[in-house]
C-alpha positions, 0 to 999 in steps of 0.5 A, spaced: 931 433 430 930 430 424 929 435 419 926 435 412 928 440 407 924 440 400 928 444 395 934 443 399 939 444 393 936 450 391 938 458 393 934 458 399 934 451 401 942 450 401 943 456 406 937 453 410 941 447 410 948 450 412 944 453 418 941 447 420 947 442 420 951 447 424 946 447 429 947 439 429 940 437 426 940 431 422 938 433 415 934 430 409 935 434 403 929 433 397 930 436 390 929 434 383 934 439 381 930 443 376 933 449 379 937 446 385 944 444 384 948 439 388 954 444 388 950 448 393 950 442 398 957 439 396 960 441 403 955 436 406 955 430 402 958 424 405 956 427 412 953 422 417 948 427 419 946 429 412 942 425 406 941 427 399 935 424 396 933 426 388 925 426 388 920 430 385 915 432 391 909 431 386 910 424 388 909 421 395 914 419 399 915 415 406 920 417 411 920 420 418 922 427 421 920 432 426 920 438 422 918 439 414 921 446 411 917 446 404 921 450 399 920 446 393 918 450 387 921 454 382 921 461 384 923 466 378 919 468 373 923 465 367 923 458 371 916 458 373 913 460 366 918 455 363 913 449 365 907 453 368 903 446 369 909 443 372 909 449 377 902 449 379 902 441 380 909 442 384 905 448 389 898 444 389 900 436 389 907 437 392 904 441 398 898 436 399 904 430 399 908 434 404 902 436 408 900 428 408 907 426 410 906 431 416 900 429 418 902 421 418 909 423 422 906 428 426 911 433 424 911 441 424 910 443 417 913 450 414 910 453 408 915 457 404 909 462 401 911 468 397 909 476 396 906 474 390 900 472 393 899 479 393 899 480 386 900 487 383 898 490 390 893 496 391 895 496 398 902 499 400 906 496 404 902 490 404 900 487 411 898 480 411 891 481 412 891 484 405 888 479 400 891 481 394 890 483 387 892 477 382 890 475 375 888 468 375 889 467 368 895 471 367 902 468 365 904 469 373 898 465 375 901 458 375 906 461 381 901 466 384 895 462 385 899 456 386 902 459 392 895 461 394 892 454 394 898 452 398 896 456 403 889 454 403 891 447 404 896 448 409 890 452 413 885 446 412 890 441 414 891 445 420 883 446 421 881 439 419 887 434 421 890 438 427 897 439 423 902 444 426 903 449 420 907 455 419 906 459 413 911 465 411 911 470 405 917 471 402 919 477 399 925 478 394 931 475 397 938 475 394 945 473 396 950 468 394 948 462 390 943 465 386 942 462 379 945 467 374 940 466 369 934 466 373 931 472 371 930 475 377 933 483 377 939 482 382 942 476 378 940 479 372 943 486 373 950 483 376 951 478 371 950 483 365 954 488 369 960 483 369 959 480 362 959 487 359 952 487 357 947 493 358 943 492 364 936 491 362 931 495 366 923 493 364 918 499 364 921 506 366 924 503 372 920 506 377 917 500 379 919 498 386 922 492 390 924 490 397 931 486 397 932 482 403 939 478 404 939 471 404 942 470 411 936 475 414 931 471 411 933 464 413 934 467 420 926 469 420 924 462 417 927 459 423 924 463 428 917 462 425 918 455 425 920 454 432 915 459 435 910 456 439 904 461 438 903 463 431 902 459 425 902 466 420 902 468 415 908 472 416 911 477 411 919 476 411 922 481 407 926 487 408 922 493 408 927 498 405 924 500 398 928 501 392 926 503 385 929 498 379 932 504 376 936 505 383 938 498 384 941 498 376 945 504 378 947 501 384 950 495 381 952 499 375 957 503 380 959 497 384 961 493 378 962 498 371 960 505 372 961 505 364 956 500 363 950 502 359 942 501 362 937 500 356 929 500 357 925 494 355 917 494 355 914 492 362 912 484 362 905 482 363 902 483 370 909 485 373 907 488 380 908 496 380 910 496 388 912 491 393 914 492 400 913 488 406 909 490 412 913 486 417 910 489 424 908 481 425 915 479 424 917 484 429 912 483 434 911 475 434 918 473 432 923 479 434 925 479 427 928 484 422 933 484 417 940 487 419 944 486 412 943 493 408 943 493 401 950 495 400 953 490 404 949 484 401 950 486 394 958 486 395 957 479 398 953 477 392 957 480 387 963 477 390 960 470 389 958 472 382 965 474 380 967 467 382 962 463 378 960 467 372 964 466 366 966 473 363 
């Protein structure tokens, strides 16, 4: 098939492109390099089935394809809060443009949504039926509300125009090619430990997250795209729940047992708990994660050691 990946030079997009190219598809990669980098897709540049297009999804584009994986949007607080207006424009106008393209060329469309649609949840773990607890005027709302609107648009294009959609809600994902400065907790801790800087834990570290290794996430994404029964939304994430302090201590022991851990105030609207209910993914897609945190962190740390300037 001819497959379009928006945000294809980013962390998740580049891993998805690796899988699609290995399967023999023709792949179009769209990216404006806000958080993506050409290094992530270096291995495919010049391949006869791969095309790289520098493009911002907030502007329309005309091309032909059979599938659209819509991943374009900065996904870490540091980046999406840097230019919040641009973030919400990417989520709303970018999704509108890609859904319009899907409608015109009759392509199947997958939206990479997020667990952030649940906000700071008062239901735990979070099933897809839970409608969330989002602060509409908070500093994270450009991303949280942007993705909620993107989901709305996807389902309205499906109901009104018959667009064939899939919606996945991505929980914390980690692995090789994460940006060291993206402000996400796994990359923060690894980069700090490698550089001999104290590991920064916000709050008392009792808040929880669930960490899914990137290869598991991409497998779930591709299964959702190619299932013919269910539109979603579907949670894709690892239900193993860890406190932030546990994660910091695990990385500390792996890289530098003498590293210091320091505590800073908790940022506004930082969720206290985050854990996916993956019953739908298991039942609909026969999917569940296979890489445990220890093995996934070892692979991620090895990648960071090769890239991070110590």
